[in-house]
N, C-alpha and C positions, 0 to 999 in steps of 0.2 A: 387379261387378253382382250376382253370385250371393249374396255376403255381405249385400248390402243387402236382397235379397228375403227371405233367411232372417230378417233382423232385423225386417223389417216383419211377417212371419208370426208371429214371437215376440210382438211387441207386440199383434197382434190376439188371440192366445191369452190374453194376460194380461187384456185388456179383457173378453174373453168369460167368463173364469173368476172375475172379481171379484164378490164377493157383496155383499149389502146392507150389510155392515159398512163398505163404502167410502163410504157416504153421510156417515159421520162424519168423514172426512178431507178434506172439501171445503176445509178451511183451507189445504191445500198448493196452491201455485201456482208453475209454472215460467214464466219469461219471458226474452226476449232483447232486447237493445237494437238489433239490426239483423237484417233478414231477407234481406239480400243483401250479399255482400262479394266482394272480389277474393281470389285465392289468397294466403295468408299473412297477411291482415288478422286483427285480433282481434275477438272478440265477447264481451260480458259476459253470462253466463248466471246468472240470479238464481233462487234457490229461497226462496219466502216461506212461512212457517208461522204461522198464527194459533193462538195458545195455546188448547188444549182440555184442561181439567182431567180429563176422563174418559179421555183417551188419552195414551200416552207414545210419541212418535215421534222418530226420529233422522234427521239429514241424511245423504244418501248420501256415501260415501267414494269419490271418483273416483280412478282410476289414470291412468297416462299417456295411455291411449286411452279417451276417453269412450264413443264408438261407433265402429265401423269408419270410418276416414277423418277423424275429428274427434279432435284431440289437446288435452290439458290443458296450458295454459301455466303458470298458477299458481292457487293457491287462497287466497282472502281470508278475513279473520276474520269471525265472525258479528256482525252488527249487531242491536241490539235497539231496539225502539220502545216507550216506556212511556206509558201513559195513566193519569194520576192515581196515580203511584207504583206502578203495577201493570204488569208486562210483558204486553203484549198481542200482540206480533208479533216473530218472528225472521226475519232476512234473511241468507241465505248466498249469496256471489257466487263465481263461477268464471270465469276468463279462458280462453277456448278459441280454437282456430284450426283451419284445414284447408288442406292443400296439394294437395288433389285437387278438381277441379271436379265439380259435381253438386248434387243436392238431398239434404238430410239431415234426419232426424227424431230428436228426442231425447225420451226418456221414462224416468223413473227408477222402479225398484221401491222401495217404501217399507215398512219394517217397522214395524208399529204394535202396541203392547201395551196391555192394560187394567190399571190398577193392581190390580184384584182377581183377575187371571188372567194371571200372568207366564209360565205354562208353555205357553200356547197363543197365541203371537204369530201375527199374520196379515201376509201380504205383499200389498200393494196396489200400484197404479201411479198415477203422477201424470198430469197433463194432458200433451199432446204439443205441442212447439214445433218449428218447422221453419224452415230457412233455405237459401238457395241460394248456391253458390260459383261465381263466374265466372272465366274466364281472360281474359287480355289478348289481344284479337284481333290476328292478324298478317296483314298484307296480303302475300300471297305474290307478287303481281305487281310491286309497287313496292318490296318489302323488299330491302334491300341489306346483305350481310354485311360486317362490319368486323373487321379483325384485332385481336388484343389489343394495347392500347397499352403502350408501354415504360414502365418505372418513371420517375416524375417525379423529377428531380434539382433540389432547391432550392439556391439559392446559399448558400455557407457564410457564416454571420454572424460578426461580430467577437467576440461573446461566446464563441462556440464555440472560437475560435482563440487568444484572449487568454491563457487558462490555459496552453496548451501553449507559447506563445511565452515566457511568464514562466519556465516550468520549464526550457526549453532555454537561455535566457539565464543563469539562475541556475546551471545545471550547468556551462556554459562558463566562467563567472567563477570558480567553485569549482575547476575543473580547472586553469585558468591560474594561479590563486593558489597551488594546491598545488605545481605545477611550479616556480614562482619560489621558494617557501619551501624546497623540497627542494634546489634548486641552491645557495641561500645557505647552507643547513645543511651541504651537502657541501663547500662551499668555506670552511667555518668562518667565515662572515660572520654578523653579527647578523641575526636574522629580520626585524626591523623597523628602519627608519631606515637612514642611510648608514653604511657600514663605515668605521671609523677607520683611518687609515694605519698599516700594520703596521711595527713597529720591526724592523730587521734583527737576526737572532739574535746576531751578534757584538757589535753595539752594546749590546744588552740584557745580554749576558754581562759585558762590560767594566763596565757600570754597576753590576751586582750585585756583582761582585768588588771594585770600589772601595768600595762601601757596606760590604761585609763587612770590609774592611781597617780602615775607620774605627771599626767596632764593637768591635774588639779582644776577641773572645770568648774565645779560648784564654788570653789574658793574665789574664782574670778567672776562669779555672778552668772555663769552659764549653766543654770540648774536644769533647765529643760533639756539641753543637749546632753547633760550628764545622765539623766534618767533614760533618755532615748538610747544612749550607748549601753547602759547596764541591761536594759530589757532586750536589746538586739543580741547582745552576747549570750544571754540565757536562752533566747528563742533559738538561735543557731545551734547552741549546744543540745537543747532538747530535741531538735529536728534530727541532728546527726547521731545523737546517742540512742534515742528511743524511736526513731523513724516516725515522728509526729510532725505533721505540717504546721509547725508553730508560727512560721513567718506569715502565714495566710489567715491566722485566727486572732480573735480578740483575747483579752486576758481571761475572761470568764471561760471561754472555750478551751484555752490551754489548761486552766486549772481543772476543768471537767475531765479532760483527757488524762491528766496526771493521776486523778483519782481512779479513773477507769482502768489504767494500766498498773495501778497499785504502786506508783512511784512515790506516793505520799508516805509509804512505810519506810522509805530510805531516809527521809528528811522531814522536818516539821512542816506540815502543810500550812499551818497558820502563819508562820514567818514568811513563807513564799507568797502567800496570798496578800499579806500586808505590804510586801515589796511591790507587787504588781498594782495594788490599789493606790499606793502613794505615787507611783510613776504615772498612772492615769490621771490623778488629780493635778499633778504638776504640768503634764503635757496638754491636757484638755480643759482644765478648770482654773488655770492660772493660780494654782495653790502655791504658797510660799512655804516650802519645807524648811525645817530647822536643821542646823548642822548635825544634831544627833540622828535625825531621820536619814540624812544623807549617808552618814557613816554606817548606820544600821542596815540600809539597803545594800551597800557595797558588801558588808560582811555576810549578809544573807545570801547574796549571789555566790560569793566565794565558798561559803559553807555548803551550799547546794551542790556545786560542782564537785567539791571534795567528797561529800557523802555518797554521791551517785556515780562517781567514776568507776570504771571497770576494775574489779579485783584481780588478783594475780591468776586465780583459777579461770576466771572468765576470759582473761587475755589469752591464756594458753588454749582455751577452747576455740576462740576466734582464730588464732594462728593455725591451729590444726585444721579447722574448716577451710581456711584460705589455701593451705597446702593441698588439701584434697581437691579443691576446685582447680588449682593449677595443674595437678597430676591428671585430672580428667581432661582438661583442655589439651595437654601434651599428647595424651593417648588419642584423642579425637583427631588432632592434626596429623599424627603418624598414620592413623587409619585412612584418612583422606588421601594422603600421599601414596 
């Protein structure tokens, strides 16, 4: 209240001190579109200036607070009104509001200069506009207090869930496919399609030895190739039959694994060692083996496969184990379904 009284006194002083030069600025006019509002409503304050070639005047630059209790919301651009291609009027608008109830007066100081005397500007005042700000009346007798309402929970829409459902389903499919492919790779099965029936190691070895015999390599002078084929057949057989990585090891390492796994008890270890040593001499030392040594190496390979091939009881045990594995897989698939 004290601030408003001081403001009114200041306006009265400006009105009293204005000299006769103010008669020339009657072209300035303040106006508002409402004289009564509720707290928080907006009012459009217009400043109109009629062009006067004898004077140079500028529109007021308003800050956040226009007058105590009245705040500036935003400032609009200057509009111009032309009459016969000559600017005759400027209009500047301000959007203002108030959050305190009461009666308010607005008056602007205007700086005016003469073109022939810029060093002696004069400060004048515009006309006064006034408006009243009302509050919303509250009936204290019938007024009832209500608690703050809880947050409203809207139902979840299908569009909001569909993306997450798709991501979860896709991730599940990828994980299941990865597990299946990993198991097939670990069991040395083709990643896609059905696995072909595996030929028993001894059957494959007999087949390759028979093919080697018909080729007659050493009789044609291809002794090195002949021994390479024999040792490769035996290496593959040892790897598939006894799960020893024979293809990646030297002859001495293979012989050491044979002793370690007690395979030497199934066949003469000395004969097998002689075959591997003869093969290494031919392949790496350019040794010229005799026909008897060539025949003996072939017979040793054939006898080794014959002596170490699975017996009928072992074959039945392997078949039983395979059937158990198949039954477990079928049960697991039925459980997942």
